Structure formats: structure tokens, C-alpha cells
C-alpha positions in Angstrom: -29.1 36.4 -100.1 -29.1 39.6 -98.5 -29.4 42.8 -100.8 -26.2 44.6 -100.5 -26.8 48.2 -99.7 -25.5 51.0 -102.0 -23.1 53.4 -100.4 -24.4 56.6 -99.0 -22.3 60.0 -98.8 -21.9 63.4 -100.4 -22.7 63.6 -103.9 -22.0 67.3 -104.5 -21.2 70.8 -102.5 -21.9 74.3 -103.2 -20.5 77.6 -101.5 -21.9 80.8 -101.0 -19.8 83.6 -99.6 -21.2 87.5 -99.1 -19.7 89.9 -101.6 -18.2 92.0 -99.1 -15.1 91.5 -97.0 -12.8 93.2 -94.4 -9.1 93.4 -94.9 -7.8 92.0 -91.5 -5.2 94.8 -91.6 -7.8 97.4 -91.6 -9.0 95.9 -88.5 -5.6 95.4 -86.7 -4.6 99.1 -87.5 -7.9 100.3 -85.8 -7.6 97.8 -82.7 -3.9 98.5 -82.5 -3.2 95.0 -82.8 0.2 94.1 -84.5 -0.9 92.7 -88.0 1.6 89.8 -87.9 -0.4 88.3 -84.7 -3.5 87.9 -86.7 -2.2 87.0 -90.3 1.1 84.8 -89.4 -0.2 83.9 -85.9 -3.8 82.9 -86.5 -3.8 82.8 -90.4 -6.4 85.7 -90.8 -6.3 87.5 -94.2 -10.0 88.7 -94.6 -13.2 88.9 -93.0 -16.3 87.8 -95.2 -19.2 90.7 -94.1 -22.8 90.2 -94.8 -24.5 93.2 -96.7 -27.5 94.8 -95.1 -29.7 92.5 -97.1 -28.0 89.4 -96.3 -28.5 86.6 -93.5 -28.6 83.1 -92.6 -31.6 82.6 -94.7 -30.5 84.2 -98.0 -27.1 82.5 -97.9 -28.6 79.4 -97.4 -31.1 79.6 -100.3 -28.0 80.9 -102.5 -25.8 77.7 -101.8 -29.0 75.3 -102.1 -30.1 76.9 -105.5 -26.4 76.5 -107.0 -26.5 73.0 -106.1 -29.7 72.2 -107.4 -29.2 74.2 -110.7 -26.0 72.6 -111.2 -27.2 69.2 -110.6 -30.5 69.7 -112.6 -32.3 68.3 -109.7 -36.3 68.3 -109.5 -37.1 70.2 -106.4 -40.2 67.8 -106.0 -37.5 65.0 -105.4 -35.7 66.3 -102.5 -37.2 64.7 -99.4 -35.6 66.8 -96.9 -33.7 70.2 -96.7 -31.8 70.1 -93.2 -30.1 73.6 -91.9 -27.5 73.6 -89.3 -27.0 77.0 -88.0 -26.6 79.2 -85.1 -27.7 82.5 -86.4 -31.6 81.6 -86.4 -33.9 84.1 -87.4 -36.7 83.5 -85.1 -37.3 81.6 -81.9 -39.9 79.1 -83.3 -40.1 79.3 -87.3 -37.1 77.5 -88.8 -34.7 79.7 -90.6 -34.7 76.9 -93.2 -38.2 78.0 -94.0 -37.1 81.1 -95.2 -34.8 79.7 -97.4 -37.0 77.3 -98.9 -39.7 80.2 -99.4 -37.1 81.8 -101.5 -36.1 78.5 -103.4 -39.9 78.2 -103.9 -39.9 81.6 -105.9 -36.8 80.8 -107.7 -38.1 77.3 -109.3 -42.0 77.9 -109.4 -42.0 78.8 -113.2 -40.1 75.4 -114.0 -41.6 73.2 -111.5 -44.7 74.9 -110.1 -45.6 76.7 -107.1 -45.6 73.8 -104.7 -42.2 72.1 -105.7 -41.2 71.8 -102.1 -44.3 71.1 -100.9 -43.4 67.7 -99.6 -39.8 68.2 -98.5 -39.2 68.0 -94.8 -37.5 71.1 -93.5 -35.9 71.7 -90.0 -33.0 73.8 -88.3 -30.6 71.6 -86.2 -28.6 74.0 -83.5 -25.6 72.9 -81.3 -23.3 75.9 -81.9 -20.5 74.9 -84.5 -21.4 71.4 -84.9 -25.3 71.7 -85.8 -24.6 71.3 -89.6 -22.4 68.0 -88.9 -25.5 66.9 -87.0 -27.8 67.6 -89.8 -25.2 65.5 -91.9 -25.5 62.5 -89.7 -29.2 62.4 -89.3 -29.8 63.1 -93.1 -27.3 60.2 -93.9 -29.2 57.9 -91.6 -32.6 59.1 -93.3 -31.2 58.3 -97.0 -29.9 55.0 -95.6 -33.3 53.9 -94.0 -35.4 54.4 -97.3 -36.1 54.1 -101.0 -33.3 54.0 -102.8 -33.7 57.3 -104.9 -34.2 59.3 -101.5 -32.1 62.8 -101.8 -31.5 65.1 -99.4 -30.0 68.6 -98.8 -27.8 69.6 -96.1 -27.0 73.4 -95.9 -24.9 75.0 -93.0 -25.2 78.8 -93.0 -23.8 81.2 -90.4 -22.8 84.9 -89.5 -20.0 84.6 -87.2 -20.5 88.1 -85.2 -18.6 89.2 -81.8 -18.9 92.6 -79.9 -16.8 95.4 -81.3 -13.1 95.3 -79.8 -13.7 91.9 -78.4 -10.8 89.1 -78.6 -13.2 87.4 -81.0 -13.8 90.3 -83.4 -10.9 89.5 -85.8 -12.4 86.0 -86.1 -15.6 87.2 -87.7 -16.8 85.7 -91.1 -20.0 84.7 -92.7 -21.1 82.0 -95.6 -22.8 79.1 -96.5 -22.1 75.3 -97.8 -25.0 73.1 -99.2 -24.2 69.5 -99.8 -26.1 66.8 -101.8 -26.6 63.5 -99.8 -27.7 60.5 -102.0 -26.6 56.9 -102.6 -23.6 56.2 -104.7 -22.4 59.6 -104.3 -19.7 60.9 -106.7 -17.5 62.8 -104.2 -17.6 60.9 -100.7 -18.8 57.7 -99.3 -19.5 58.6 -95.6 -19.0 55.7 -93.1 -21.7 54.9 -90.8 -19.5 55.5 -87.6 -19.3 58.6 -85.6 -17.2 59.1 -82.8 -18.8 61.3 -80.3 -17.8 63.2 -77.1 -20.4 65.8 -75.0 -20.2 67.7 -71.9 -22.4 70.6 -70.7 -20.2 73.9 -70.5 -20.2 77.2 -70.9 -17.3 78.0 -73.0 -19.5 79.9 -75.6 -23.2 80.4 -75.9 -25.8 83.0 -76.6 -28.1 83.4 -73.4 -31.7 85.3 -73.1 -30.7 88.7 -72.2 -32.9 91.7 -71.3 -31.4 93.2 -74.7 -31.5 91.2 -77.7 -27.9 90.8 -79.0 -26.7 88.1 -81.7 -23.2 88.3 -80.2 -22.3 85.2 -77.7 -20.9 84.9 -74.2 -17.4 83.2 -74.5 -14.3 82.4 -73.0 -11.5 82.0 -75.7 -9.1 79.9 -73.7 -11.6 77.8 -72.0 -13.4 77.4 -75.3 -9.9 76.0 -76.6 -9.7 73.6 -73.6 -13.1 72.3 -74.3 -12.4 71.8 -78.0 -8.9 70.1 -77.1 -10.7 67.7 -74.8 -14.0 66.9 -76.5 -11.6 66.3 -79.7 -9.6 63.7 -77.8 -12.5 62.1 -76.6 -14.5 61.8 -79.5 -11.4 60.7 -81.4 -10.8 57.7 -78.8 -14.6 56.8 -79.0 -14.2 56.5 -82.7 -11.5 54.2 -82.6 -13.2 52.1 -80.0 -16.2 51.8 -82.4 -14.2 51.2 -85.2 -12.2 48.0 -83.2 -15.6 46.8 -81.9 -17.1 47.0 -85.5 -14.3 45.2 -87.0 -13.3 47.9 -89.5 -9.6 47.6 -87.9 -7.6 45.7 -85.5 -7.0 46.6 -81.6 -3.4 46.6 -82.6 -3.7 48.8 -85.8 -4.0 52.8 -86.1 -2.8 53.7 -82.9 -2.2 56.8 -84.5 -5.8 57.6 -85.8 -4.1 60.5 -88.0 -2.2 57.9 -89.9 -5.3 56.3 -91.2 -6.3 59.4 -93.1 -4.8 61.3 -96.1 -6.4 64.7 -94.9 -7.9 65.8 -91.7 -10.6 68.2 -91.9 -11.3 70.1 -88.8 -14.0 72.7 -87.7 -11.9 76.1 -88.0 -12.8 79.3 -85.8 -9.9 80.7 -87.4 -7.6 79.0 -90.0 -4.4 77.8 -88.3 -6.8 76.5 -85.4 -6.1 72.4 -86.1 -2.6 72.9 -86.4 -2.3 74.7 -83.0 -4.9 72.4 -81.5 -3.5 69.0 -82.5 -0.1 69.3 -81.3 -0.6 67.4 -77.9 -2.6 64.8 -79.6 0.2 64.4 -82.2 2.6 63.8 -79.3 0.3 61.4 -77.6 -0.3 59.4 -80.9 3.4 59.3 -81.5 4.0 57.4 -78.3 1.0 55.2 -78.8 2.5 54.3 -81.9 6.0 53.6 -80.5 7.7 56.2 -82.3 8.3 59.0 -79.9 11.6 57.9 -78.4 12.6 58.1 -81.9 11.5 61.6 -82.4 13.2 63.0 -79.2 16.4 61.4 -80.1 16.0 62.9 -83.7 14.6 66.4 -82.8 15.6 66.8 -79.0 12.3 67.1 -77.5 12.5 67.5 -74.0 9.1 67.1 -72.4 8.6 68.2 -68.5 7.7 66.0 -66.2 5.1 67.6 -63.5 7.1 66.3 -60.4 10.4 68.8 -61.5 8.1 72.1 -61.0 7.0 73.5 -57.5 3.9 75.0 -58.8 1.2 74.4 -61.6 2.1 77.6 -63.3 6.0 76.9 -63.9 4.6 73.5 -65.1 2.2 75.0 -67.8 4.9 77.4 -68.8 7.3 74.7 -69.7 4.8 72.6 -71.2 3.7 75.2 -73.3 7.3 75.9 -74.4 7.8 72.1 -75.0 4.3 71.9 -77.5 6.2 74.8 -79.7 9.2 73.1 -80.2 7.1 70.1 -81.4 5.0 72.5 -83.5 8.0 74.2 -85.1 9.7 70.9 -85.9 10.2 69.2 -89.0 8.0 66.3 -88.4 5.1 68.1 -87.5 5.4 70.7 -90.3 5.5 67.8 -92.2 2.3 66.5 -90.9 0.6 69.8 -91.3 1.7 70.6 -94.9 0.4 67.0 -95.5 -2.9 66.8 -93.7 -4.1 70.4 -92.5 -2.7 73.0 -94.5 -5.0 72.8 -97.6 -8.4 73.1 -95.4 -6.5 76.4 -93.9 -6.7 78.3 -97.6 -10.2 79.4 -98.0 -10.6 80.1 -93.9 -7.8 82.4 -94.3 -10.0 84.4 -96.8 -13.4 84.5 -94.9 -12.9 84.1 -91.0 -15.4 81.7 -88.8 -18.3 80.3 -90.5 -19.6 78.4 -87.6 -21.4 75.4 -88.7 -20.2 75.9 -92.2 -16.5 75.9 -91.3 -15.8 72.6 -91.4 -17.5 71.9 -94.9 -15.7 74.9 -96.4 -12.6 72.9 -95.1 -13.5 70.1 -96.8 -14.1 72.1 -100.1 -11.0 74.3 -100.0 -9.1 70.9 -99.3 -10.5 68.9 -102.4 -10.3 72.1 -104.7 -6.8 72.6 -103.7 -6.1 68.8 -104.5 -7.5 69.2 -107.8 -5.3 72.4 -108.5 -2.3 70.3 -107.4 -3.5 67.0 -109.4 -3.5 64.8 -106.1 -4.0 61.3 -106.4 -6.9 61.0 -103.8 -9.0 58.2 -105.0 -9.5 55.5 -102.4 -8.0 57.6 -99.9 -9.9 58.3 -96.5 -10.3 61.6 -95.0 -11.1 62.1 -91.4 -13.3 65.1 -90.1 -13.1 66.5 -86.4 -16.1 68.5 -85.8 -17.0 70.7 -82.7 -19.7 72.6 -81.3 -19.2 74.8 -78.2 -21.5 73.7 -74.8 -19.7 71.4 -76.0 -19.6 68.4 -78.2 -17.3 67.0 -80.9 -17.9 64.5 -83.7 -15.2 62.1 -85.5 -16.1 60.4 -88.4 -14.3 59.4 -91.8 -15.1 59.3 -95.5 -13.7 57.8 -98.6 -12.8 59.7 -101.8 -14.6 58.3 -104.7 -13.1 57.7 -108.5 -13.7 60.8 -110.6 -14.1 63.2 -107.7 -12.1 65.4 -109.4 -15.0 66.1 -111.7 -17.1 67.1 -108.9 -14.6 69.2 -106.8 -13.6 71.5 -110.2 -17.0 72.9 -110.2 -16.6 74.3 -106.5 -15.0 77.6 -107.8 -14.4 78.6 -103.9 -11.3 80.5 -104.7 -12.8 82.0 -107.8 -15.8 83.4 -105.7 -13.1 84.6 -103.0 -11.5 86.6 -105.7 -14.8 88.4 -107.1 -15.6 90.3 -104.0 -15.4 93.7 -102.8 -13.3 95.4 -100.1 -14.8 97.8 -97.4 -13.2 100.3 -95.5 -13.3 100.0 -91.3 -16.0 102.7 -91.6 -18.2 100.6 -93.7 -17.6 97.6 -91.4 -18.4 99.2 -88.3 -21.9 100.7 -89.7 -22.6 97.4 -90.8 -22.0 95.6 -87.6 -23.9 98.3 -85.5 -26.6 98.6 -88.2 -26.3 102.3 -89.0 -25.9 101.3 -92.6 -29.4 101.1 -93.9 -29.1 100.6 -97.5 -27.1 97.9 -98.9 -23.4 98.5 -100.3 -23.8 96.2 -103.1 -26.7 94.4 -104.9 -26.7 91.7 -107.7 -29.3 91.3 -110.3 -31.3 87.6 -109.5 -29.9 87.3 -105.9 -32.0 87.3 -102.6 -32.4 89.9 -100.2 -34.4 90.9 -97.0 -36.9 93.2 -98.5 -38.8 94.2 -95.1 -39.9 93.1 -91.8 -43.2 93.2 -90.3 -43.8 96.1 -88.0 -47.3 95.3 -86.3 -50.2 93.1 -85.8 -49.8 89.3 -86.9 -46.8 90.3 -89.1 -44.9 91.8 -86.4 -41.3 90.5 -87.0 -42.3 88.6 -90.2 -39.3 88.7 -92.5 -40.1 89.0 -96.8 -37.4 88.3 -99.0 -37.3 88.8 -102.7 -34.7 88.6 -105.7 -33.1 92.0 -106.8 
């Protein structure tokens, strides 16, 4: 008889957020944007801001260290640390190596100076989906080897846009680390991923004569690419699931019916609920529920043939989708499946690769606080990275998940930050600020950057 393989997934998670934030009201006032447009329209309340000494490496190291210490892991047992980021610090040397160098310093006294010597480290980059790719490949790696294999996946990013740009108010920063192993206490992830990819230029960071961390982007086009890839990946997931015998062809015409919660990449807090209106309508049609909805709520979907030009049709279609989004049935869908994921995002802004995993932590911690019965339920994930690619996958919540999620302390960490004013924000953004605003004993920071010879550009970190 073939040996039954133990399930694989996410055993625990840790979150690091910079200790500084800008209230979105301060930015709205400076940019002459109505505060309600950002707070009520997009769900933006606060923007996590990196201090002078913080970057993708320090945030990754902080999140990983918390994970290791809380779970009493001997670092010599960690087979890989894969970092998903689009905030790389070097064109060749992985940012993950800097993070592991800091971890080596932290754990040297307890486990020896070479405790990470045999740990595989790499960065994975595909805009905001890079950490999902890192999770995907790490799940495969754990499945393909010895039963005691453990890996860590970390997502760490600084979402930064030009001052005054249309992306500025979505900025944020943070890191999420995940412990991946067999028989996980939190989530078992099914080895089934729906994928959709197309090479587009909705958001990218080209090589330019003058280096800048900020992207070239087209917000409206990126939204359309997100929706297209999401729809394609959802269809691919369903096709693969039916092919694998996970469920029958006549089941789950509406994929969202399968999942108790849906976890999305969130460029801003309300993005998922705005992007999913059209798929929601198509799901209701596929499930044979749409005509009942029309009769109950009076939805009037425009037909293309009714309008002489495309612009008039698109305007009418937008009005139709708005009517759906404001209906009781869609509001209930958002409340049940999407809203808890928004809560942390509202307080941080976009975390790029870490956004979808912070949404997961936000959901689970909120469900713990509300005593939700999630054990045995499925969660659906919709990841997206510009350029562009989407992945859809699912996980099953494990019995006793509450004991793990209680240790996340996401909202407690968000409460412990310090507000900065607009002038401090701009000085940090432009690099005028040379000294850190706030340092904490025992936490890592960038101490210096090599200026000449073979150390030119090398980054040196130490604990305060």
C-alpha cells in the first residue's frame, strides 16, 4: 500500500510593520484631495512609512526572527528562506542574503556562527505576486523531500510612488513571514493553482538613466489587467479542479460559493470589493441565480446594442455595476467574505508582495476576535502581480487554528506606531532626512553603505 503523504501548508505567520505612519488625512489636505474620497472611497486611513534605517531586508529579518523565536526553531533545521520582493537592494545579490546575515548575528550565540550556512536563500520577483510564487515553490519543495523539511517564505516590500502622483496615497511598507511544513497547525494548502499570465506594461520599474525606486504605471490599465488575469486564473483553477476530480463539472459554477473567505492582493483596502463586482454578476449567472436577483433588486444590465458608441455603453455599464455593488446581496457578500481582510490594509497601505498575506492575517485575527467557526472551512486566494500574472489557490483551515492566530498581534502592532507630520513624510520620501526618527533597542537598522573600491554600494546592518 502506498504511503499516505502528510498534508503541507502554513504552520504560523509573523508580521512586521514600520513604527512610523502618516495619517491619510494629512496627505489629503496637502494634495487638495477630499479626505472622504480616500477614506470612504478607497478605504485608506494610514500609510506605513519606513524610517531612514529601514528597508526590505530589515523588515524581512524582523518578521523571520519573530517566527523563529516564537516557534523555538533551530535555524540549522531551516532548509530554505525564499523572499518575495520588488524592493530589491541590488541587481545581483539577493536582498534575502542581507536578511539572513542579520539573522545569523541574532542567533549566533545560541546556535553558532554558521547556523544558516546550509539554508538555501533566493529572491523571487514578479511585482506583487513574487511572494506567492515563493510560497508555491516552497510547498512543492517541502512535498518533495524528507518529512521534517521546513522552509520560510517571507514577503517584504516598500510601496513607493512619486510625490503628487495618483499612486502616492496607496503607499505602504511591511513584511510577512510564513513557516511552511508538513502537518501545519494553521492552513493546509491544496496543491492546485490556477494561473493566468500575459506580458503587459501596466506597472513596471524600467532601467533609467537616473535611478529611482518609483514605478512607471497606468492605474486604470492595471485595474483592467488585474481583473482580466483574476477572471482567467479563476477559470483555470476551476478547470484544473474538475480535471483532478476535486469536484464535479456541475459543482461550484460560482467559485466564491466554495470559500468561506476570499483573500486578495490589496493595492488599497477596498480594491477586492471593487474588482469583484463583475465576476460576482457572472458567477450569479453561471449558478442560475441572476434572474432571481434581477427581479428582487431591479438590476438593469445594459446591452451593447442599445448604445451608438462605446463610451455611452461603458458609462451605462459602470452605473449598472455600481447599482450591484450597493445592493444588499453584494454588501452581504463583502461582509461575509472580504471585509475582514480590509481592516489591516486600511492602516498600512499597499505592501506589494506582502499585501495578500497581511490580508490573510487580518482575516484570521479578526475571526478569532469574533469567535468565528472556521475550522474545516476553505479560504480562496486571488494573488496578482503587474506585468502581469494572477494565481488562484485554496487552503483549508485546521482545527486549533485559533491558538496560532492569537499570536499574530497585527492590530496591536498597528496601534503601537508613531504618527509623523507631512513635512517629516516628505523628508523621508526624498532622502532629505538623514537621521532616523525613531529607533528601538534590539531592532536592526542600516548602519552604512560602502563608498569606494570593492565595498562600493555594500550595505552594512546592525542591531541598535
